[in-house]
Each structure stands twice: as C-alpha cells, then as structure tokens.
Backbone bond lengths (Angstrom), bond angles and torsions (degrees), N, CA, C in turn:
res aa  C-N    CA-C-N  psi(-1)  N-CA   C-N-CA  omega(-1)  CA-C   N-CA-C  phi
1 M - - - 1.422 - - 1.525 111.01 -
2 L 1.286 116.09 -36.88 1.460 120.05 177.99 1.512 109.90 -65.06
3 G 1.302 117.63 -36.15 1.461 121.42 178.71 1.517 111.53 -66.07
4 R 1.342 115.39 -38.88 1.458 117.88 179.03 1.512 110.95 -70.62
5 T 1.307 116.61 -34.80 1.462 120.53 178.04 1.523 109.64 -66.39
6 M 1.327 116.85 -42.49 1.467 120.82 179.01 1.522 110.38 -65.31
7 T 1.314 116.45 -39.46 1.462 120.58 179.24 1.525 109.65 -65.76
8 G 1.326 116.68 -42.76 1.473 121.01 178.42 1.517 111.09 -63.53
9 A 1.364 116.11 -41.39 1.464 120.57 179.40 1.523 109.85 -65.97
10 A 1.338 116.42 -39.92 1.464 119.76 179.21 1.524 110.63 -65.53
11 I 1.323 116.39 -41.24 1.469 119.75 178.95 1.530 109.66 -65.70
12 A 1.332 117.38 -42.14 1.467 121.22 178.74 1.522 110.38 -63.72
13 A 1.352 116.76 -42.78 1.467 120.34 179.07 1.519 110.38 -64.22
14 A 1.328 117.00 -43.11 1.457 120.89 178.59 1.527 110.23 -62.66
15 F 1.341 115.99 -39.83 1.459 120.12 178.41 1.528 110.92 -62.40
16 F 1.347 116.95 -46.64 1.464 120.69 -179.97 1.520 112.03 -65.75
17 V 1.336 117.64 -38.88 1.467 120.75 176.98 1.535 109.46 -64.65
18 G 1.317 116.36 -41.58 1.470 120.13 177.93 1.520 111.75 -62.64
19 V 1.342 116.13 -43.97 1.466 119.88 178.20 1.526 109.98 -63.74
20 W 1.332 116.99 -40.60 1.465 120.82 -179.53 1.534 109.99 -64.79
21 L 1.331 118.35 -45.19 1.470 121.45 178.32 1.531 111.13 -63.09
22 Y 1.322 116.10 -39.70 1.462 119.70 177.57 1.538 110.13 -62.96
23 G 1.321 116.65 -41.87 1.474 121.45 178.04 1.524 111.48 -62.54
24 Q 1.345 116.06 -40.91 1.461 120.15 177.88 1.534 110.77 -63.21
25 A 1.313 116.34 -43.21 1.466 120.19 179.16 1.524 110.45 -63.34
26 Q 1.323 116.96 -41.50 1.466 120.34 178.13 1.528 110.83 -64.86
27 Y 1.341 116.72 -38.92 1.461 121.06 179.00 1.531 109.96 -62.72
28 R 1.355 116.40 -48.16 1.464 120.46 179.26 1.524 111.01 -60.68
29 Q 1.326 117.20 -39.25 1.464 121.15 178.08 1.524 110.38 -64.34
30 G 1.333 116.33 -40.32 1.473 120.24 178.55 1.516 111.73 -64.80
31 V 1.340 116.61 -41.61 1.471 120.49 177.75 1.527 109.62 -63.32
32 G 1.314 116.70 -43.77 1.470 120.56 178.77 1.522 111.50 -62.50
33 D 1.334 116.60 -42.80 1.464 120.34 178.18 1.527 111.22 -62.91
34 T 1.334 116.04 -40.92 1.460 120.27 179.41 1.523 110.76 -63.80
35 K 1.333 116.74 -43.09 1.469 119.98 178.07 1.518 110.83 -64.06
36 A 1.320 117.22 -42.06 1.466 120.63 178.74 1.527 110.65 -63.42
37 D 1.329 117.17 -41.19 1.466 120.44 177.71 1.530 110.92 -63.10
38 A 1.346 116.05 -40.44 1.464 119.51 179.27 1.530 110.86 -64.55
39 V 1.323 116.99 -41.22 1.465 120.47 178.86 1.530 110.14 -64.77
40 L 1.328 117.41 -43.96 1.467 120.88 178.65 1.529 111.20 -63.44
41 A 1.327 116.63 -39.44 1.464 119.72 177.93 1.522 110.93 -64.60
42 Q 1.335 116.81 -41.14 1.460 120.97 178.85 1.529 110.33 -63.68
43 I 1.325 117.15 -43.00 1.467 121.03 178.68 1.528 109.86 -63.01
44 S 1.320 116.33 -41.94 1.464 120.72 179.32 1.529 110.86 -62.63
45 I 1.321 116.75 -42.78 1.468 121.00 179.12 1.525 110.11 -63.98
46 E 1.325 117.10 -44.64 1.460 120.45 179.79 1.524 111.46 -63.25
47 Q 1.328 116.98 -41.00 1.466 119.68 178.43 1.525 110.71 -66.06
48 G 1.319 116.98 -39.96 1.464 120.55 177.35 1.511 112.24 -63.00
49 M 1.331 116.09 -41.78 1.462 120.16 178.59 1.528 110.56 -65.86
50 Q 1.333 116.99 -41.21 1.462 120.19 178.36 1.526 110.71 -63.64
51 Y 1.329 116.02 -40.82 1.467 119.85 177.77 1.525 110.32 -61.36
52 E 1.330 117.02 -44.93 1.468 120.82 179.34 1.517 110.88 -63.24
53 R 1.352 117.13 -41.52 1.466 119.89 177.79 1.518 110.87 -61.60
54 D 1.334 116.77 -45.44 1.468 120.97 -179.46 1.523 111.11 -64.10
55 R 1.338 116.86 -42.19 1.457 120.70 179.32 1.523 110.93 -64.52
56 A 1.330 116.67 -45.32 1.465 120.60 179.80 1.530 110.51 -64.97
57 D 1.333 116.55 -38.59 1.462 119.90 178.71 1.524 110.88 -65.11
58 A 1.318 116.96 -42.67 1.467 120.54 178.75 1.534 110.47 -64.49
59 E 1.319 116.60 -41.04 1.459 120.09 179.01 1.528 110.67 -65.47
60 Y 1.336 115.94 -40.47 1.463 120.32 178.31 1.528 110.30 -63.75
61 R 1.349 116.79 -43.64 1.473 119.33 178.54 1.523 110.69 -61.80
62 G 1.330 117.64 -37.59 1.463 120.80 176.61 1.522 111.80 -63.64
63 L 1.337 116.00 -41.86 1.468 119.74 178.01 1.527 111.34 -65.45
64 V 1.325 116.50 -39.12 1.467 119.88 178.40 1.525 109.84 -64.80
65 R 1.356 116.96 -42.07 1.468 119.53 177.90 1.523 110.98 -62.44
66 A 1.331 117.38 -40.22 1.465 120.42 178.58 1.527 110.74 -64.75
67 R 1.334 116.11 -40.36 1.471 120.06 178.48 1.522 110.30 -65.74
68 E 1.333 117.27 -41.06 1.458 120.02 179.19 1.526 111.18 -65.57
69 T 1.323 116.86 -36.31 1.467 120.25 176.43 1.529 110.39 -64.47
70 T 1.330 115.98 -41.80 1.456 119.82 177.61 1.517 110.63 -64.03
71 L 1.327 116.65 -41.14 1.466 119.62 177.72 1.524 110.92 -63.61
72 L 1.313 117.32 -37.86 1.457 120.69 177.29 1.525 110.18 -62.79
73 D 1.327 116.57 -42.28 1.466 120.13 176.94 1.525 110.99 -62.92
74 L 1.332 116.03 -41.35 1.468 119.35 177.88 1.520 110.81 -63.38
75 N 1.326 117.02 -42.22 1.466 120.20 179.57 1.522 111.00 -65.53
76 T 1.314 117.77 -36.88 1.465 121.23 177.28 1.527 110.26 -63.30
77 A 1.324 115.85 -46.49 1.476 119.79 178.84 1.527 110.11 -64.00
78 R 1.329 117.17 -38.84 1.465 120.65 178.24 1.525 110.32 -62.49
79 G 1.326 117.06 -41.32 1.467 120.82 177.90 1.517 111.61 -63.69
80 E 1.337 116.39 -40.42 1.470 119.29 177.95 1.526 111.19 -64.26
81 L 1.333 116.08 -40.10 1.476 118.71 177.42 1.522 111.14 -64.57
82 D 1.336 116.66 -41.91 1.462 119.23 177.68 1.523 110.97 -61.69
83 W 1.342 115.97 -40.77 1.462 120.04 178.76 1.530 110.22 -62.43
84 L 1.355 116.48 -43.73 1.466 120.13 178.00 1.524 111.44 -61.59
85 R 1.327 115.45 -42.60 1.467 119.33 -178.94 1.517 110.56 -64.74
86 R 1.319 117.24 -44.75 1.477 120.42 179.59 1.524 111.27 -64.85
87 S 1.341 116.14 -40.83 1.466 118.21 -179.35 1.521 110.65 -69.25
88 A 1.316 117.34 -31.70 1.462 119.78 178.30 1.525 110.90 -72.11
89 I 1.319 116.69 -34.30 1.463 120.31 179.72 1.525 110.40 -73.98
90 S 1.330 117.41 -46.53 1.463 120.15 -173.32 1.511 113.70 -91.17
91 G 1.329 118.01 -21.59 1.467 121.19 -175.95 1.509 111.71 -78.15
92 P 1.337 115.73 170.12 1.465 119.39 178.39 1.521 110.12 -68.03
93 Q 1.293 114.67 143.30 1.454 120.05 -179.63 1.515 109.62 -75.58
94 V 1.321 114.79 131.92 1.453 120.64 178.03 1.513 107.81 -78.84
95 A 1.314 116.56 140.62 1.457 119.72 178.89 1.521 109.02 -61.43
96 G 1.296 115.37 127.17 1.459 120.24 -179.66 1.519 111.96 82.53
97 G 1.314 118.56 7.28 1.463 121.27 -179.58 1.508 110.62 -87.33
98 G 1.280 116.89 82.41 1.453 120.97 -179.68 1.511 110.61 -91.12
99 S 1.311 114.98 -160.56 1.453 119.05 -178.65 1.523 111.50 -99.36
100 G 1.307 118.05 16.90 1.459 121.52 177.85 1.519 110.96 -79.48
101 L 1.306 116.85 -179.98 1.443 121.00 -178.33 1.526 112.28 -69.55
102 D 1.321 117.55 -29.53 1.453 119.15 -178.71 1.526 112.33 -87.32
103 G 1.291 118.31 -10.37 1.461 122.24 177.51 1.517 110.11 -104.99
104 V 1.321 116.68 159.95 1.460 120.49 -179.21 1.516 108.00 -106.98
105 G 1.293 116.91 70.07 1.452 121.03 179.54 1.510 111.19 -87.94
106 T 1.322 115.80 163.73 1.463 120.60 -177.03 1.517 111.73 -68.28
107 D 1.333 117.10 -32.90 1.467 119.24 -178.88 1.527 110.77 -65.00
108 W 1.300 116.04 -44.79 1.459 120.65 -177.44 1.526 111.33 -67.06
109 I 1.322 117.21 -45.80 1.465 120.61 -179.67 1.522 110.69 -66.77
110 G 1.325 117.14 -41.26 1.469 120.21 178.14 1.515 112.00 -62.36
111 G 1.338 115.98 -42.20 1.471 119.62 178.24 1.513 111.74 -65.38
112 F 1.326 115.47 -42.04 1.456 119.57 178.69 1.530 110.68 -65.01
113 A 1.333 116.80 -40.80 1.469 120.50 179.24 1.528 110.66 -63.68
114 A 1.350 116.86 -39.63 1.464 119.75 178.75 1.530 110.65 -65.10
115 C 1.338 116.25 -42.56 1.475 119.62 177.65 1.522 110.75 -63.71
116 Y 1.322 115.53 -41.69 1.459 119.79 -179.44 1.529 110.53 -65.17
117 E 1.319 117.61 -37.26 1.468 122.03 177.97 1.529 110.21 -61.16
118 E 1.337 116.17 -45.52 1.471 119.24 178.99 1.531 110.98 -66.51
119 Y 1.319 115.94 -38.86 1.467 119.35 176.90 1.520 110.81 -61.92
120 A 1.321 117.13 -41.42 1.468 120.88 179.87 1.527 110.75 -63.25
121 E 1.327 116.66 -40.34 1.469 119.95 177.75 1.533 110.43 -65.05
122 L 1.332 116.50 -43.34 1.465 119.80 177.84 1.527 111.05 -63.28
123 A 1.314 116.71 -40.88 1.469 119.93 179.46 1.516 110.76 -64.77
124 T 1.322 117.47 -38.80 1.468 121.28 177.92 1.523 110.49 -63.34
125 D 1.330 115.47 -47.58 1.468 119.11 178.51 1.524 111.36 -62.66
126 A 1.323 116.59 -42.69 1.465 120.07 -179.17 1.523 110.98 -64.04
127 A 1.324 117.45 -37.05 1.468 119.94 178.59 1.518 110.58 -65.50
128 K 1.326 117.45 -41.12 1.468 120.49 178.13 1.533 110.40 -64.15
129 W 1.331 116.26 -44.09 1.471 119.77 179.78 1.525 110.39 -64.64
130 A 1.318 116.88 -40.06 1.467 119.99 179.33 1.525 110.61 -63.54
131 D 1.345 116.99 -40.16 1.464 119.84 176.79 1.527 110.82 -60.32
132 M 1.334 116.29 -43.86 1.466 119.82 -179.56 1.530 111.14 -64.59
133 V 1.322 116.91 -46.60 1.464 120.73 -178.50 1.527 110.37 -63.94
134 N 1.336 116.77 -44.21 1.465 119.69 178.64 1.518 111.55 -61.73
135 G 1.328 116.56 -40.55 1.458 119.89 177.96 1.517 111.96 -63.26
136 L 1.334 116.74 -43.56 1.467 120.12 178.20 1.525 111.49 -64.29
137 Q 1.328 116.83 -41.09 1.458 119.26 179.30 1.529 111.00 -64.37
138 R 1.321 117.52 -41.43 1.468 119.83 178.85 1.527 110.66 -65.19
139 Y 1.335 116.88 -38.65 1.464 120.43 179.18 1.521 109.98 -63.26
140 V 1.331 116.78 -45.74 1.464 120.42 -179.11 1.531 109.98 -64.00
141 R 1.346 117.14 -42.78 1.466 119.33 178.75 1.523 111.10 -62.55
142 A 1.334 116.98 -42.07 1.466 120.15 -178.35 1.520 110.82 -65.94
143 T 1.337 117.57 -44.52 1.463 119.15 -179.76 1.525 110.47 -69.68
144 H 1.320 117.32 -36.72 1.459 120.09 178.43 1.526 110.28 -64.92
145 H 1.326 116.61 -40.02 1.464 121.44 178.62 1.528 110.09 -64.86
146 K 1.344 117.68 -41.66 1.459 121.49 -179.37 1.533 109.97 -65.11
147 V 1.337 117.67 -43.40 1.461 121.00 -179.24 1.524 109.96 -67.79
148 K 1.324 116.71 -39.64 1.463 121.25 -178.30 1.521 111.63 -66.34
149 S 1.352 116.96 -34.80 1.458 119.70 -176.53 1.530 113.11 -78.95
150 K 1.319 117.80 -12.96 1.484 120.09 179.84 1.461 111.66 -78.79
C-alpha cells in the first residue's frame, strides 16, 4: 500500500510539474506575443506618421507651386502696367488723352500702377500667411485625429 501511495504521489507530482512547466511556456509565449504586437504597433504608427508627413509635404509643395504661379501672373500684369506707363510717358499724346478715367494719361496709369504694386505685395504676403495658417491647421487636425483614434 505504501508503494501505491508513493506511486500515486509521484504521478501527482509529475502531473503538477508538467502543468507548471506548460503554464510557464504559455506565459513566455504570451510575453513574446505581447512584445511582437507592441513592435508591430510601433512600426504601424511610424509608417502612418511618415505617410502623413509625405502627404502634408506634397500638399504644401502644391500650394507653394500655386502661389508661385499666382506671383508669376502678378509679375506679368505688373510688367504690362509698366509698359503701358512708359509708352504713355514717351509716346505721342493722343488728342483728348487727359488724365481722366476715359483718357490714358500718365498720372492715371502711374497711380494705378502704384496701387497695383501695393496690391501685389499684399497678395504675396497674404499667400504666404495663408500657406502658414493652412499648414498649422492641417497639423492640428492630423495630430488631433491621431490622438482621438488611440
């Protein structure tokens, strides 16, 4: 009877040791899975951030190109106004061409060119400010979206 009791105790001890080793292996597997999930999540976050940076950079470059195109148009119009002003100053005076609105006098063209020059400077500054504000708004929306989705 003592032999059977010892055999039963040995089998029970072996069973408990086996269950304990199995539990340890499962625990280590769970820790490994958790670490792998954390690494994958970090990679996913980094890729998402890189995508957002690339998208924002491309959008910013597009806005800069649009602003430069507008500036080119403004410079073209400014050149045409300068040409008109120079031709009005140096060219022959048209009969009845005074400095009124219906005549093309040097005073009127010069005044209009000066106003247009100031408008062009304001438009250039406003375009730069708009680019900055739009960039800041997109950054805030992107970071707010990232924080909200976590």
